[in-house]
Steps between C-alpha positions, in 0.01 A plus 500: 500500500176684499502857368419774746130516404441127510351308789566128517180311545523155667224261584435406870342228691421411856822513709752777507873518522672681794438872484150460352613434141312241306658155542649395157597140452869438437456170315349659181157343581186677373386787739138466599312833462237629738236642260494875481809551702861589404780686658685785322862546584577860542879530450562710806206473736431128514195311394152629461178311465388529131144387488302509172380843435755678731803525287630509143621728240449868477608772259654814665431823315762775480330836490622857555374841627585641163514351147441118542803284457481184274707186538445452119410194287812307626464617865429272786257529793447193705420420869401217730315548832350316794260610770540350845331607814382822315861586396589560147840368405634550145802498276497690172726584203449787240751567224497772234524337156719594231237462229227743375298708736721502798537839658600635850203752513539795743431554869519290804456116452221307671403139509138400463291196407534335848253205531428604868497843644718618792324502837589845613299491819615183679460521873408876468840588374527706180745316280505743208846589389659199683723266308325181386805341314828550323577558134840428344563700183757410245651711230577268205767725338715585801422204735400730774250381764293710745260376773216714586175445708155446368271759695124475516343837386159356481322164530597406141804719418868454595779755434862414493720706737848500647551512878567870451167548324636530141227385252576275211423698172581462137846641555552387868706314605604479134330558166292189439551313173485144343617227744469710813285310764311494832505196721271534803382310811182633670337393834213682660168445681236485224138531440307351202430740213143531433 
């Protein structure tokens, strides 16, 4: 089974199965590939065109409004994304390491390093402060889980907030330590970064 931040990439060729999914042979024969085209399977939202140059890996960056947090030398920060019809779709995973250099920092946590910026003015609507995804957070020591929203506070910065508006900080919803993690899924109208 794929991890939450992994997208399964499968080759496609002329002919599609019902529902628009790529037709995959059932007799284990080789799958012909249309050059430059693949489909990325998004676990929840179906299949997206994954054309060369419009998808791949990205590294989310955890920052703060105060002292910067550090995932440490054994920490993990990985993500996969696709861009389809100007919509950025991504899964990511960040985990505080238990090795040297890990620290929770201070202040409200933010996510930066997006490979595309949020289109805040689509159709004349100001989308700032609207949710652009969900983030599940896990406390390694207690097994607790919280699910908050990713909120666009600018074209390139996301904050993590509960439905009631509570911000994720170095001590909220718990004191962050080694093994604690974020798993997120984002989807928003995007514009290319200059």
